[in-house]
C-alpha positions in Angstrom: 0.0 0.0 0.0 1.3 3.4 -1.0 0.7 5.6 2.1 1.8 8.8 0.3 -0.7 8.2 -2.5 -3.5 7.4 0.0 -2.9 10.6 1.9 -3.0 12.6 -1.3 -6.2 11.0 -2.5 -7.8 11.5 0.9 -7.2 15.3 0.6 -8.4 15.2 -3.1 -11.7 13.7 -1.9 -11.9 16.1 1.0 -11.5 19.0 -1.4 -14.8 18.0 -3.2 -16.5 19.7 -0.2 -15.4 23.1 -1.6 -18.2 22.7 -4.2 -20.7 23.0 -1.4 -19.4 26.2 0.2 -21.7 28.9 -1.2 -20.7 32.5 -1.7 -22.9 35.6 -1.8 -22.5 36.2 -5.6 -24.8 34.6 -8.1 -23.5 33.0 -11.3 -24.1 35.0 -14.4 -25.7 32.1 -16.3 -28.3 31.3 -13.7 -29.1 34.4 -11.5 -30.9 32.1 -9.0 -27.9 30.0 -8.2 -25.1 31.1 -5.8 -21.5 30.6 -6.9 -19.6 28.1 -4.8 -16.0 28.5 -3.7 -14.6 25.9 -6.0 -16.1 27.8 -9.0 -14.6 31.0 -7.7 -11.2 29.5 -7.3 -11.2 28.1 -10.8 -12.5 31.4 -12.3 -9.9 33.5 -10.5 -7.0 31.1 -11.4 -8.0 31.5 -15.1 -8.1 35.3 -14.6 -4.4 35.1 -13.5 -3.4 33.4 -16.7 -5.3 35.9 -18.8 -4.4 39.1 -16.9 -0.7 38.5 -16.0 0.4 41.4 -18.1 -1.5 43.8 -15.8 0.5 42.9 -12.6 2.5 45.8 -11.2 5.6 43.7 -11.2 6.7 40.6 -13.1 5.3 37.5 -11.4 5.7 33.7 -11.4 2.3 33.0 -12.9 2.4 29.3 -12.0 2.8 30.4 -8.3 -0.1 32.9 -8.6 -2.3 30.2 -10.1 -1.3 27.8 -7.3 -2.1 30.4 -4.7 -5.5 31.0 -6.2 -6.4 27.3 -6.4 -5.4 26.9 -2.8 -6.5 30.1 -1.2 -10.1 29.2 -0.4 -9.8 25.5 0.5 -9.8 26.5 4.2 -13.5 27.5 3.6 -14.3 23.7 3.8 -14.0 24.1 7.6 -14.2 27.9 8.1 -17.0 28.7 5.7 -17.1 31.8 3.4 -17.3 35.1 5.2 -18.9 38.0 3.5 -16.2 40.5 2.9 -18.3 43.4 4.2 -19.2 41.7 7.5 -16.5 43.2 9.7 -17.6 41.3 12.9 -17.4 37.9 11.2 -14.1 38.7 9.6 -12.5 39.2 13.0 -12.9 35.5 13.9 -12.2 34.2 10.4 -8.4 34.3 10.5 -8.2 31.9 13.4 -10.8 29.5 11.9 -8.9 29.6 8.6 -5.6 28.8 10.2 -7.0 25.9 12.0 -8.6 24.7 8.7 -5.2 25.0 6.9 -3.5 23.0 9.7 -6.1 20.2 9.3 -6.3 20.1 5.5 -2.6 20.5 4.7 -1.9 18.1 7.5 -3.7 15.4 5.6 -0.9 15.3 3.1 2.6 13.8 3.4 4.5 16.2 5.6 6.8 17.6 2.9 4.0 18.3 0.5 1.6 19.6 3.2 4.2 22.0 4.5 5.1 23.3 1.0 1.5 23.9 0.1 0.7 25.5 3.4 3.6 27.9 2.9 2.1 29.0 -0.5 -1.3 29.5 1.3 0.4 31.6 4.0 2.3 33.6 1.4 -1.1 34.5 -0.2 -2.6 35.4 3.2 0.4 37.7 4.1 0.2 39.4 0.7 3.8 40.7 0.8 5.3 39.2 -2.4 4.6 40.3 -6.0 2.7 37.0 -6.6 0.6 37.3 -3.5 -0.3 41.0 -4.1 -1.4 40.2 -7.7 -3.3 37.1 -6.5 -5.1 39.2 -3.9 -5.9 41.8 -6.5 -7.6 39.2 -8.7 -9.4 37.7 -5.7 -10.8 41.1 -4.9 -11.8 42.3 -8.3 -13.6 39.2 -9.5 -16.5 39.5 -7.0 -16.8 43.2 -8.0 -17.0 42.3 -11.7 -19.6 39.5 -10.9 -21.7 41.9 -8.9 -21.5 44.6 -11.5 -22.5 42.1 -14.3 -25.4 40.9 -12.1 -26.8 44.4 -11.8 -25.4 44.9 -8.3 -27.1 41.8 -6.9 -25.0 41.1 -3.8 -24.4 44.8 -3.1 -28.1 45.6 -3.3 -29.1 42.5 -1.2 -26.8 43.6 1.6 -27.1 47.4 1.3 -23.4 47.9 0.6 -22.1 51.5 0.2 -19.4 52.9 -2.1 -17.0 53.6 0.7 -17.2 50.0 2.0 -16.3 48.7 -1.5 -13.4 51.1 -1.8 -12.1 50.3 1.6 -12.3 46.5 1.2 -10.9 46.5 -2.3 -8.2 49.2 -2.3 -5.6 46.4 -1.9 -6.2 45.7 -5.6 -3.9 48.7 -6.3 -1.0 46.9 -4.6 -1.1 44.1 -7.2 -2.3 46.0 -10.2 -2.8 49.7 -10.7 -4.5 49.0 -14.0 -7.1 46.7 -12.3 -7.6 49.2 -9.5 -8.4 51.9 -12.2 -11.0 49.5 -13.7 -12.3 48.7 -10.2 -12.9 52.4 -9.5 -14.7 52.7 -12.9 -16.9 49.8 -11.9 -17.6 51.3 -8.5 -18.5 54.7 -9.9 -20.8 53.2 -12.5 -22.5 51.0 -9.9 -23.2 54.1 -7.8 -24.6 55.9 -10.9 -26.9 52.9 -11.6 -28.1 52.9 -8.0 -26.5 49.5 -7.2 -24.2 50.9 -4.5 -25.2 53.5 -1.9 -23.2 56.7 -2.6 
């Protein structure tokens, strides 16, 4: 019996649960269905491949994609926290770290430690790769909301200043994407989807 392979397959099966973690944004093709975290991770990883040229600094795109595929697996245990819920966000970091310990701990030690280090690098957002990955992770929900006629913003009574405050980190990874984000925010206010 190959213990290493069994450990890897156990995590792979555990990761299927990410398909059941629902986010606040609805998918564009079916405005009644909420997006799940697995779909979000896939979507934002593809964004990285397509938008690499807009990073503020040169990045190792394979590492950015790895970060984006790993960044939300902790939601299997910790759940998805609405980015504008400041109270829930305070407890989220501790829950996500415990989830990372459990999930990456399912793997052989060398692989689990290496992948957890990538996850932590994303969370700390200090490297060029992590800043760009964070920028993409923040802009995609904005684009989804905008293309859903402000759905999540309207449902939760979100104001322009909240969106600017939460998403200003986009600029650290991509000035070009931040300019686009500000355009989206201003248009959403003009359309009545965000409170001024």
